[in-house]
C-alpha positions, 0 to 999 in steps of 0.5 A: 355775181353778189349784189354788192359787186353789181352795186359797185359796178353800177356806181362806177358806171354812173360816176364815170358818165357824170364825169364825162358830162362835167368835163364836157360842160367844162370845155363849153365854159372854157370856150365861152370864157375865151370868147367873152375875154376877147370881147371884154379886152376889145371893148375896154380899149374902145371904152377907154378911148371914149372916156379920154375923148369925153374928158378932153372935151369937158376939160377944154370947155371947163378951161374956157369957162373959167378963163372967160370969168377970170377965175383961177383953175383950182380944185376948190373952184372945180369941186364947187362948179354947177355944171349946168352953168358950164355945159348948159341945161341938158343931159350932159350936166344931168349925168355928171352933176351930183344931186344935193340930197341923195334919198334913193340909191339904185343897184344894178345887180348882175347874177346868172340864170343858172347854177353849177357856177360855184359861189358866183351867184351867192357871193354877188347876192351876199355883197348886195345884201350888205349894201342894202343893209348899209342903205337902211342904216343911212335911211336911204331907200334902195331899188334893185335892177336885177339882171339874171334870174337867180338874183331877181328871184332871191331879191323878190323872195326877200321883199327887196324893192326890185324895180326892173328885172331881166333874165336870159342874157346870152352867154356872150352878150352883144351891145345891142342885146344889153342896150335896153337894160342900160338905157332903162337904167339911165332913163330911171336915173334921169327921171328921178327914180333914184339919185345915184346908180351903182353896178354890182357884179363879179369882176373877172381877174383870171381863170381862178380868181374873181372879186365882187365889185361895186362901181358908181355909174351915175352920176358919172364920176370917173372922168378926168376933169380935175385940176391936172387934166384941166391944166394939161388941156389949157393950151390945146386947141380943139376943133369941134363941130358943131360945138362941144356941148352938142357933141357931149350931149351925144357922146356922154350918154354913149359913154355911160351906156358903154360903161354899164355894158362893160360891167355886164360883159365882165360879169359874164366873163367871171361867170364862165370862169367860175363855171369852168372851175366848178366843172373842173373840180366836179370832174376831178372829184368824179375821177377820185370817186371812180378810183376809190370805187374801183379799189373797193370793187377789186377788194370785193372781187379778191375777197370773193375769190378767196372765199371760193378758193377756201370753200373748194379746199375745204370741200376737197379736204372733206372728201379725203 
């Protein structure tokens, strides 16, 4: 058999095997995606309930505080409040009170530990680099907490100040596994390593769509403790033991931790979706290439047969 035909057969065999591997990887990613989507939905429900509970406690405490001082409940008063006067000196006011002068910003960046996930890692890194440039323009120092070896290696290579690095997160991470990461991020904030913390990650929309997202996690700013919420709880009585401040000191850090964990879980879901899409594309490309090579092989075989027939006919004619 001519060398060209042997080479084409080898290529077809190689590409076919590669297609089988990428298809297997797609199926694995799809299985992991189903698991993380299920965890993400369940945890979102839990996180929403914690947020509502915290918001109700803070709103009721806020109403009591303002009424006790005969101050009108309005947006201006709420915006100017020193929360340490309402909730006392402690972790509750530390986690929700914005600092007067923001000199340093922390970015907890979630990337993956491997490639073959399409543009998942590159889009997240590109988005964070834009944020770092903005911080430099505003003369704020930026500190990165890298979750994922791809992002950690990139930022260190580009001389970004990486104050924390963690890789090897499970494909379906549990809360217990991620707890050291979120606890460290909160502790750094409370210790003044940075004055605000943003979590930067890829948000999972659906199996085909993802979007880079930046969420401010600290100080906590997404609680419903504005004027409408305060008025909604104005005439409601709450039975809290031992007291709202003690409960909030325990519940608010839990809410902060669960919010960061939810972002990491969302990012993992997006990673699996991106991997599944990339492997599906690779499998389709392998099938197209096999089809092209098979057509090329058939044409080469037909040309070889035609040549042999022509040679036979020519030889027969020469004998006549």
